[in-house]
Z-matrix of the N, CA and C atoms (Angstrom, degrees):
N
C 1 1.452
C 2 1.529 1 109.04
N 3 1.308 2 115.93 1 138.38
C 4 1.452 3 121.98 2 178.71
C 5 1.526 4 109.91 3 -73.10
N 6 1.334 5 116.60 4 140.81
C 7 1.458 6 121.06 5 177.77
C 8 1.518 7 109.02 6 -78.79
N 9 1.342 8 115.02 7 135.39
C 10 1.463 9 120.60 8 -179.42
C 11 1.521 10 110.09 9 -138.84
N 12 1.313 11 115.25 10 145.25
C 13 1.458 12 122.28 11 169.83
C 14 1.523 13 105.35 12 -121.64
N 15 1.316 14 116.26 13 110.02
C 16 1.463 15 121.83 14 -178.36
C 17 1.525 16 107.68 15 -98.74
N 18 1.333 17 114.93 16 123.62
C 19 1.462 18 121.24 17 -177.21
C 20 1.523 19 108.27 18 -118.38
N 21 1.329 20 116.06 19 127.79
C 22 1.464 21 122.75 20 177.41
C 23 1.525 22 108.93 21 -116.53
N 24 1.330 23 115.65 22 124.45
C 25 1.464 24 121.12 23 174.60
C 26 1.518 25 107.71 24 -96.23
N 27 1.306 26 116.23 25 119.49
C 28 1.464 27 121.06 26 -177.20
C 29 1.522 28 111.54 27 -88.49
N 30 1.321 29 115.88 28 160.53
C 31 1.467 30 122.08 29 -179.02
C 32 1.527 31 112.51 30 -59.18
N 33 1.337 32 117.29 31 -30.54
C 34 1.464 33 120.54 32 -179.23
C 35 1.528 34 112.90 33 -82.65
N 36 1.344 35 116.48 34 2.92
C 37 1.463 36 120.45 35 178.25
C 38 1.517 37 114.30 36 93.06
N 39 1.318 38 117.06 37 -8.07
C 40 1.465 39 119.45 38 177.91
C 41 1.526 40 110.07 39 -78.32
N 42 1.311 41 115.56 40 161.40
C 43 1.462 42 122.26 41 -177.35
C 44 1.522 43 108.71 42 -123.40
N 45 1.318 44 115.69 43 134.95
C 46 1.468 45 121.40 44 173.58
C 47 1.520 46 107.22 45 -117.31
N 48 1.325 47 116.58 46 136.54
C 49 1.465 48 120.69 47 -179.92
C 50 1.515 49 109.53 48 -132.87
N 51 1.315 50 114.90 49 147.20
C 52 1.464 51 121.13 50 179.23
C 53 1.521 52 107.66 51 -139.91
N 54 1.327 53 115.87 52 136.08
C 55 1.460 54 120.25 53 175.53
C 56 1.520 55 108.74 54 -101.31
N 57 1.319 56 115.46 55 144.09
C 58 1.460 57 121.93 56 178.68
C 59 1.522 58 108.12 57 -132.79
N 60 1.312 59 116.32 58 135.95
C 61 1.457 60 121.08 59 176.25
C 62 1.510 61 114.57 60 79.93
N 63 1.316 62 117.79 61 11.91
C 64 1.461 63 122.12 62 178.32
C 65 1.515 64 108.15 63 -109.16
N 66 1.312 65 116.00 64 138.63
C 67 1.458 66 119.47 65 -176.41
C 68 1.522 67 111.08 66 -114.59
N 69 1.315 68 114.61 67 152.08
C 70 1.458 69 120.66 68 177.86
C 71 1.523 70 111.82 69 59.77
N 72 1.328 71 115.06 70 -144.31
C 73 1.459 72 121.30 71 -176.52
C 74 1.524 73 113.87 72 -77.07
N 75 1.321 74 118.19 73 -2.18
C 76 1.458 75 121.80 74 -179.18
C 77 1.528 76 111.44 75 -53.98
N 78 1.311 77 117.01 76 -38.62
C 79 1.466 78 120.67 77 -177.56
C 80 1.525 79 111.86 78 -63.69
N 81 1.311 80 117.37 79 -30.51
C 82 1.465 81 120.54 80 -177.50
C 83 1.520 82 111.90 81 -63.93
N 84 1.323 83 117.39 82 -34.65
C 85 1.464 84 121.03 83 178.31
C 86 1.526 85 110.58 84 -64.84
N 87 1.324 86 116.82 85 -39.32
C 88 1.464 87 120.68 86 178.89
C 89 1.523 88 111.29 87 -67.04
N 90 1.313 89 116.93 88 -41.60
C 91 1.466 90 120.19 89 179.38
C 92 1.528 91 110.04 90 -66.60
N 93 1.317 92 116.91 91 -39.45
C 94 1.465 93 121.08 92 177.46
C 95 1.529 94 110.82 93 -61.37
N 96 1.319 95 116.71 94 -43.14
C 97 1.468 96 121.13 95 177.95
C 98 1.528 97 110.69 96 -63.48
N 99 1.314 98 117.13 97 -40.17
C 100 1.466 99 121.36 98 178.05
C 101 1.530 100 110.32 99 -63.23
N 102 1.333 101 116.79 100 -42.22
C 103 1.464 102 120.62 101 176.90
C 104 1.531 103 110.35 102 -58.12
N 105 1.326 104 116.83 103 -43.64
C 106 1.466 105 120.93 104 179.76
C 107 1.530 106 111.14 105 -64.12
N 108 1.320 107 117.11 106 -44.70
C 109 1.464 108 121.17 107 -179.32
C 110 1.527 109 112.36 108 -62.46
N 111 1.335 110 116.13 109 -37.27
C 112 1.462 111 121.31 110 -177.03
C 113 1.524 112 113.13 111 -93.81
N 114 1.334 113 116.96 112 -3.83
C 115 1.459 114 121.70 113 -172.87
C 116 1.527 115 109.40 114 51.06
N 117 1.341 116 114.03 115 51.85
C 118 1.465 117 121.93 116 -174.93
C 119 1.525 118 110.72 117 -128.62
N 120 1.319 119 115.01 118 170.05
C 121 1.456 120 122.42 119 177.72
C 122 1.523 121 109.10 120 -128.54
N 123 1.314 122 116.38 121 138.08
C 124 1.461 123 121.00 122 177.22
C 125 1.524 124 109.23 123 -68.60
N 126 1.325 125 116.61 124 130.54
C 127 1.461 126 120.37 125 178.68
C 128 1.519 127 111.98 126 -101.78
N 129 1.328 128 117.41 127 -24.23
C 130 1.460 129 120.77 128 174.81
C 131 1.520 130 108.32 129 -156.42
N 132 1.317 131 116.28 130 150.77
C 133 1.461 132 120.56 131 179.16
C 134 1.521 133 109.24 132 -158.03
N 135 1.318 134 114.72 133 161.58
C 136 1.459 135 120.61 134 175.58
C 137 1.520 136 107.91 135 -152.26
N 138 1.317 137 115.74 136 154.95
C 139 1.455 138 121.00 137 179.75
C 140 1.528 139 110.26 138 -82.76
N 141 1.331 140 115.80 139 144.38
C 142 1.456 141 121.37 140 177.62
C 143 1.527 142 109.65 141 -88.47
N 144 1.303 143 116.06 142 175.55
C 145 1.469 144 120.21 143 177.25
C 146 1.526 145 111.19 144 -65.33
N 147 1.338 146 118.16 145 -25.87
C 148 1.467 147 120.83 146 176.51
C 149 1.529 148 110.83 147 -62.45
N 150 1.323 149 117.21 148 -39.43
C 151 1.456 150 120.82 149 178.20
C 152 1.528 151 109.55 150 -63.29
N 153 1.301 152 116.72 151 -47.26
C 154 1.465 153 121.49 152 -178.97
C 155 1.525 154 111.32 153 -66.20
N 156 1.321 155 117.72 154 -35.25
C 157 1.464 156 121.40 155 -178.83
C 158 1.516 157 110.93 156 -61.76
N 159 1.304 158 118.22 157 -42.17
C 160 1.462 159 120.48 158 -179.71
C 161 1.520 160 110.32 159 -68.30
N 162 1.314 161 117.78 160 -35.65
C 163 1.461 162 120.43 161 177.48
C 164 1.519 163 110.22 162 -61.26
N 165 1.324 164 116.84 163 -41.06
C 166 1.453 165 121.37 164 177.93
C 167 1.508 166 112.19 165 -66.40
N 168 1.336 167 117.29 166 -38.79
C 169 1.464 168 121.46 167 178.51
C 170 1.516 169 110.73 168 -64.71
N 171 1.318 170 117.50 169 -43.12
C 172 1.456 171 121.53 170 179.96
C 173 1.520 172 109.84 171 -62.98
N 174 1.328 173 116.85 172 -42.99
C 175 1.462 174 120.45 173 179.09
C 176 1.522 175 110.56 174 -62.95
N 177 1.320 176 117.84 175 -41.08
C 178 1.465 177 121.52 176 179.17
C 179 1.524 178 110.80 177 -65.74
N 180 1.339 179 117.18 178 -41.33
C 181 1.465 180 120.41 179 178.06
C 182 1.523 181 110.79 180 -63.43
N 183 1.329 182 116.74 181 -41.78
C 184 1.456 183 120.55 182 179.11
C 185 1.518 184 110.33 183 -63.89
N 186 1.324 185 117.18 184 -41.16
C 187 1.458 186 121.65 185 179.11
C 188 1.530 187 110.28 186 -62.33
N 189 1.337 188 117.22 187 -43.83
C 190 1.462 189 121.01 188 178.55
C 191 1.522 190 111.06 189 -63.07
N 192 1.325 191 116.72 190 -40.25
C 193 1.465 192 120.40 191 179.25
C 194 1.522 193 110.62 192 -65.55
N 195 1.326 194 117.18 193 -41.19
C 196 1.464 195 120.84 194 178.76
C 197 1.520 196 111.37 195 -63.08
N 198 1.331 197 116.81 196 -36.80
C 199 1.470 198 120.53 197 -179.73
C 200 1.517 199 111.20 198 -66.61
N 201 1.326 200 117.71 199 -31.49
C 202 1.469 201 121.40 200 -178.88
C 203 1.522 202 112.28 201 -71.65
N 204 1.295 203 117.73 202 -21.13
C 205 1.482 204 121.18 203 -176.61
C 206 1.491 205 111.78 204 -78.71
């Protein structure tokens, strides 16, 4: 999946952003860069299913590695 940062500028001047195709903490770097570009601060955020998916993959990989020992 291609990585995307979707930015919506609202009529009231607020900004909404969503990351797509980014896993784990990777999305946080993009949001931080957006904050710097806009001289803004995040007021609310939540993790997407992509963030949770990578956490599950890491746990599964760790479990497989533990079984091999």
